[in-house]
Each structure stands twice: as C-alpha cells, then as structure tokens.
C-alpha positions, 0 to 999 in steps of 0.5 A: 566587153560589151556582153560582160557589161550587158552582164552587170547590168542586168544582175543591177537591176534584179537586185535593185528593182524589188527597191525601186518599186517599194519607192514607187508605190510608198510614193504612190501611198503618201499621195492616197487615202482611205475610206473604210466603212459599213453602208446600212439602212435606216432599219440599220441592216447592211446592204450588199451591192451597193456602190461607192465610188468618186469619178470612175473608181470605185468598190462594191459593198460585200455581205455585211456591207463593207467596203475599202475605197481609196482617195487621193489625198490633199484634195475635195473627192465627192464620193457617191453611195448609192443603189437601185433600191435607195435614194444616192447619198452624196459626201465630200471628203477632204483627206490627209496622206496615210488617213484611214476614214471609218465611215458608215453612211446609213441610206433611205429607201428610194420610192418611186413616185409614177405620174399616174398613182400620183395623179390618183392619190392627189385624186384623193386628196381633192375628194377628201378621202382618206385611205389607210394602208390594209397592212397596219390594220391588224399590228394597231392594238386595240380590243376590236382589232379592225378598219373601224380601230383605226378610224376612231384614232382621226379627229372627229370620229368617236367612240367611248365604248372599246368593245364596240366598232360602231363610231359617230362621226362629226355629230351623227350616230352610228345610223349616220354611217355608210359602209360599203365592200366592193360597192355594195352596202352592208348592214348591222344588227338591230338588236344589239345593245351593248358592245359585249353583244356585238361581236365582229364588224362584217368587215374581214381585215384579212382581206382587204386590199383597199380602205378610202373613207371620208368624214363628209362632203362625200360625192353625190355617187355614194348613199342618201346618208348624213354622216361618213363613208367608209368603202371597202375593197376586198382582194383578188389575189393572183396567186397563192396566198394564207395568213393566219392570226391567234391570240387570247381574244381569238383567231382567223385565217384566209386563203387565196389562189387562182383557178381554172387558167387564172381566170378565176380568183377566189379568197376565203376568210374565218374569223372566231372572236371570244370577248371573255378577256375583256367581259371578265374584266369588268366589276361583275362577276359571271358565267361569260359563254360567247361564240362570234364567228363569221365566214365570208368568200369573193370570188372573181371570173374574168370571163373575157378580156371584157366582162368579169363576175363578181360574188360575195358572200358572208354568213355570221353566227353570234351566240351570247350567253350570260349569266351574272353572279354578283357586282361591287361597284365603288362610287361617291366622293372621299366624304361620302363613300358608298359601294353597290352589292348587287347579286343576280338570278337567272341569265341573258341568251342572244342569237344574232344569225346573218346571212349575205350574199352579193352578185355583180357582173362587170361589162366593159361596152368599149374603152371609154363605157363601163357598165355594171349589175348588181344584187344582193340580198342580206337577212338577219334572224335576231333574238334576244331573251333574258330574265335577270333578278337583280337584289341590291345593297346600297351601302355607307363605306367605313371611311375611317383610315384607323379603322378596321372595317376600313373600305367597308360597308358600315350600313345599308342606305338601300335595299332592293331588288329589280326583275327585268325581263325581254322576249324579242324577235328580229326577222329582216331581209333586205334585197336589192339590185342596181345598175351602174355606168361609167363614162371616162374621155380624157380627164372628163368621167360621168357616172350613173346608176339605178337601185331599186331595194325592197325591205321586208322587216317583222319585229316583235317586241315584249320587254318589262322591267319591274323595281321594288324597293323595302317592301313597295313597289314602285310605280312607272315614272309617269303613274299619276299618283306616286306617293309611296312608302307614304301611301301603300299601293294595294292594286296590281303591280304595274311595270316600270318600264314596259314595251309590247308591239308586233309590227311586219312592215315593208319599205320600197325604195327607187333611187338614181343618181348622175354625177360629173367630175372632171381635172383640169388646168387653169393658169398653171394651177390644178384643179378637180371637181365634181358635182351630182344629183341623186333622187329617193323615192319610198314607200312605208306599207304593211300590216295595220299602218297606213301607207306613206310615200315621199320623194327628195332630191339631194345636190352635192358638190367638190371643188380642189385647187393645187395652185403652182406655188412652191409650197406643196398645198391644196385647197377643197371646197365640198358640200350640199345637200344630205338627206337620210330618209328613214330606216326600219328603226328611225320608223320606231318609237320608244313604246315600239309604234311604228309610224310610217310617215316619218320624213327624212332628216335634212342637212346642208353640210359645207366643208372646207378644207386645205393640205400641206405637205412639207419635209421635216427633218428630212422625212415626209409630213402632211397637215390636213385641216378641216372646217365643217358645218351642218344645219339640219332640220326635220330631225329625228332626235334619239336617246343611247344606251351602250350602243342601242339607239331608240328614236322618237319617230318625229320630226320635232326638232333642228339641229347643228354642227359645226367644228374643226378636225386637224391631223398631222401624219409622217415619219415621226420616226424614220420608215414608219407612219404615224400621226396625231388627230385633233377635233373639236365640235359642238353640236346641238338641238331644238325640240319643238321650240324648247330652246337648244340643248346638247345632243348625245353625240356632243363630243366637244374634243378629241386628241388621237394619235397612233404612233409606230417605233421600232428599237434603233439597234434591234429593229425587229422589235416594232412598237405600236401605241394608240393614243385616245382621250375624248371629252365626256358627252351627254349621257349615263341617264335613264331611257325615260328620262327628259333630255331637257332635264338631264344634261349631265355628263359622263366621264371624258375617256381615256385610253392608252392601248400599247402593242409590242412583237418582235418580227422574225420574218416580214417584207424586208427579212426574207430567207432563201434557204430552210424551212423559213423560206415559204413565210412572207410574214411571222412575228409575235407579240403582246398587247396592252388594252388600258395600260393606264387602268383608268376606269371608263364609263358609259352608261349608269345603273340607277337606284332608287331610294325609296326614303329619300325619294333620291336615285344613284347614278351608278357608273357601269366602268369599262374594261380594265387593264388586260394583257393579250397574246398574239402570234402572226403568220402569212405564207 
C-alpha cells in the first residue's frame, strides 16, 4: 500500500512541477522591472565593457554598447554606469512591475589630475603663460598654418596681413617679439617687405611638443625685448612616428624615431609652400612663381643618465619670382567712382637663404643642479632685385545705371608712369655661446646664465623711384622748388625717392641674468613668485662709423596667489624693466645710414591678471583677464609698409601703451576646446615734444574667436572656425609722409576662415585589423579662406594728378575668397 502511494505521489509531482515552476517565475517577474538601452560617449560612439549595476547585481555592455538589467519593481534603485576610461554616472529608478524602460546614458571621458601635473599647470598660469595643444595647430584654418595663426586669435595679438606670420603684441612691432626653439633664439629675414615674399615661418608645426606664450610681464630669464615671448620645444620621439600633410598650398612631411639602442632620438621635417593660390586671387594679374622650401632636423643623444647632447639644424631657401601684368582697382564713392588701371613691365626676383645650427649639452651635476652649454650660428643671405615700370590710367567710372557703359571708364583724369628699381643685398651672420645653470631645492629654483653674441652684417641698399605724370617728371617732395607742370623742368631727372648706401658693421654683446623663484603657502593660500636681474652690454663698430659701447640693467618680478576659496581663482602681478638694445635694423635710418649711438628703447611695464576656473553646463571653463600699462622712453620711431619696418634711428620720442585683454575658453561644445578673445588697446607716441599721436600699431579693438564643433550624429565630421575682427590702424601713407600730417586709418580688418574635415582615424577611432591598422590619424577636408570675401587692405598705392596736384591713395587689397583642399595622415 505504501509503495502504491509513493508511486502515485511521484506521478503527481512530475505532473504539476512545471505548473508550480511557472507560478513561481510569474510571481518573481511580477516583482521586477527591466532597463534596456545603449551606453555611448559624448561622441555618440557605443562603449563596450561598461558596467551597469545596482548593489551587487550588474551586467556588462556588449560590443554595441547594449545592456539589459533586471531591477526590483516598485522600489527606488540607484543604478551605476561606470567604465575605467569614463566618469561614473548614477541614475535613480522607481519602476512598476513588468515595466521595460528604455535608457541611453552618455558617459564623459575621465581626465585624471595628477598632483604633479596640476602643480605644473598652475605654475604656468601663475607666470602668465598661455599653452597651446600642438595637435590643434594644423587643424585651425588659416592662410598660414602654424603657431602664429593660433596666437593671432588671442586678445592683444594682432596682424592685418594673412600672408604674414609676423604679429604685433600690445602695441609693439614685429621686432619686439622673442622667439625661442629649444631655448635658442631664432630670427626672421631682414629684407622681406611684403607678406607674399615671406614664405615659411621658422617654426615647423609638425615637430612641436610644447608651446608657451607670454604677451607681457615675462620673466628675467628671457631676453631683452619689449613685447612678448614665444617658447617652443621640439619633440624627442621614443618610437617610430611619421606624418604627411598636403594641400593646394604645399606639403609637409616629418619622420622620427630612435637609433643606437634608443640612445639617439632623431626628428626630421621637410616643408614646401606655394602662395600662388592667394596671390592669384588678388586684383593684380601676375606670372607668379614662388618656391619656399625648409628642412629641419633635431637630434638628441643621451650619453648617459646625466649627460645629453642636442642638435638643431635648419636650411630654408625662398625664391620669389614675380612678374606683374595688369591691375584694375575700383575705389572712391557711389557719387564719384574711380578706377585705377595699370599695365606693368619688368619683374622682381628675390632670394632668401638662411642656415641655422645649434649644439647644446645638458649635464646634471647632481640631483639639484643642472648645467647647459649652447652654441649656435645663424646665417642669412638675401637678395632683392626688381625693375618694374607701371603705366597707369586713373579714370572716372560711369555710374549711370541706365547707361550701356555702366561700370566702365568714361574719361581719364590722369595718365602717368612710375619706374621702381632696386639692387639690395644683405649678408648677416649671428653666432653666440651661452652657459645656463639651474639649481632646485624643494620648491626653490635659482637660474643663472651668461651669453656672448656677435653679429656681423654686410648690407647694400640701392633703390630709387621715378614718377612721370602727363609728360613731366615729378620732382621729389624735398625739392626746394616744384612748380610742375606750370614751370618746365630742364635739369636732370631726379628720383622721387632714392637710397644708396653700403654698410658693414659688427655688434658684440655680453648678456647675463640671475633669477630666483619659489612656490610656498601662506595661511592656506598657494603662492608663486620670482624676481631677477638682467645686464646687457653691447659694442657697435665697423668701417667708416664711430665705435659706440653701452650697457643697461633690467629688474623684473612676478607674484601670484591662489586663495583658499570655494571659487577657483588666481591673482597675479608682474612687470619691471623691459629694455631693447638696437639690432642692426634699429641702427639704420630710412636713408640707409648707420647711427651706432642709438640707445636701447626702455619701458616700465605693469601687468595685473586674474584667472577664474568654473563649471558651465557641467563643463570646464576659464576666464582670463589682464590689465597692462607700458611707459616707454628713448623710443626709436618707425614706419610700417606691409611687413617692412623702417626706423628713424633716433631716440627722440616717448610713448605709452595701455589696455585690457579678456579671454574665455572652455568646452562650448562637449569634448572640444574653443575660446573667445576681446582686447582694448591705446598706444601713442610723442616725438620731439610735438604732442601725442597714434603709433602705427594702435589697434584700438580686437575680437578673435576659435571655435571647434562636430556633427552630433556623425562625430567624425569636424568643423573649425577662425574669426578675427580688428579696427583699422594708422597707415597707408607714403613712406616719406610726416606722421603728424597723416593720421588717417586703414579700414577695419575682418576675416573668417572655416575648415571642415572628415576624420577616418584618430586616437578614439582605431582599426585593429586590415591595412588601416598602421595609421594613427587619417583625415581629408577643405578650407574656405576669407569666407565672406571681405576686401581688406594694408597699404595704398599713391597716384599723383599733375593737373590738380592731388594725390590719390588706392587701396592694395589683400586676398579674396579662396578654396583649399587638404589631406593629413600620421603613422
């Protein structure tokens, strides 16, 4: 009987067990809810391997970022989404039974802040140093891709010539900026007079590792200039790397790696540039054949753990062949439109060849003491030859809309010609040797350096201009009697402008500096400070000139404090004496005569700054503000024609510059850094107590914007916008004009460049298989320069009407809208 019952119970259990399990599972499901979705990053890319969990229960996303998580129903549950490379995200849910909720979380990239790196960045901020990411340089659209292009988006940094890499900083001119590469000062050609002749900047953007820039108030360890410092450090590659860039403007390539059991690090860069795309877009028809070639290499050999030897070499060959054909420029007003028509004969041939080499040894005596010895040589051989005859017709344009000849010249007000001739040669050799020591103990740092430099320069200037109008040779403005065409002139033809000089001078310089810096705390506030002294002694001698010897001293200091406040703020004050002993160009006046006793230009500077770091839209931002004032004495006045500066070679003026610079930078778009800059400036000079007038660099207002963006649904499509607006500067006057009689301003400079590229491969999009796996970066795109086709001008062509004795200033327009295609690849 018992056996019978056991058999029946077993049969019943087997029969009803599936039903029982179904009831239990249904009961449990009735107490749960489901969350389904896809985890992505800010670039809308799915994240594999992210953990989605609550308490001790969780799941991991698949290769598509998908997940399914079961959570208790009718109960508040905190769900965490985390990944080693992204910031953890927490979300609370309270879902009803059997509910399936769709959830698509976005994770932000995690940036680890190591204390040492944080202190280093804070130190640069305290010193008023602006840093730039090297990888952004080639991405920013500009007629001249390079470091200088990014600097010109900053407040206080100006340039109204897109074909030039030169820049003005806070009222200073091109010659007042210091540029260092690996701690070695570099120079620019002497005879370049226009941006289209300039070619390539010395700095090769493909080789850069670090970029630091100070717009004023810089430390005593830097040189004796009055405006700014650009400090570039080239890479020392630890493994093989290569990149190639090509566009309609030229190409560049670089390769780097290690040799000799990784003791030797080698880097080589080659660049070629052709400005034809821009020059042919101007209103002058030309046969233009430029060739700008540059080769640089950087070698670093680690002899042992304490001793390292570096070598930096550069060869640049710029050939500029320019044959103008015709020019047509409309100007004037709607009621009185005019047109200048010019027919040219002749050509210009310029050659600029520069060689540069530097050898540096760095020895760590012991842990706290480092000594370095650097020797360098710079050679520049330059030729500027041209003979150009311009026959011009200044005509009145038909402004009658109903006329069949609307827009055409009806009659000529003036017909004339102009002949320009030059045979200018320059041979410059600059070499120096410098010893520097750095002693560090805890947060204290002591720097000392001494340098000897010699400049040997040979220069020949032969240039003249003859102007003829209506058959009469127009005599020079300094001529005692000039009553043409009413009184005929029967004497010899005298050039309207004429320079004929030949110089050979040597300048010996002995420079030393000492600087002390420290980082400490005061009542829980972080403090940075440094102060130093510089001495500069120079001797000018040469054939047929009187020997002159002078010496100056400069004191400088910086102080910064980061208060222990809830708001992340930093305050700094810097300044002192920033004096500029004359280089060769400052000694030579407009007539080519050398004045060896020209003194150093002197300035007292004060800079007050504030950095405010904050979160906006849950993203990092920084607001940087600086107020500055410069008082200048012994000023050597000058004129600017395009990019050529001509000095008066006297110290008969005083000047000042004051202004405010504001920059807001941060992630306006998640994952990208952009900034907006605004600058206000006023700079004036007083020559021979005649009163204050605007200096040639009086750029009253500056607005600059660098904006980066991407398409949300297609994040591989990147956009870069470079926008600049500068108010007009005094300029455009004839080179012989008196600045006190000519204070007209050029038109405002407005320019917008945009670049759009598709990134196939970058650090976040890599291929593990196939032929694409060997690439680190691969992108193609296009750029539109001067997107709104604004007619900017930087100089004027002056035409004289012999009948009315009136001069017309016809603007020389810069480049028009230009389309450029580009390609970039890195291995």
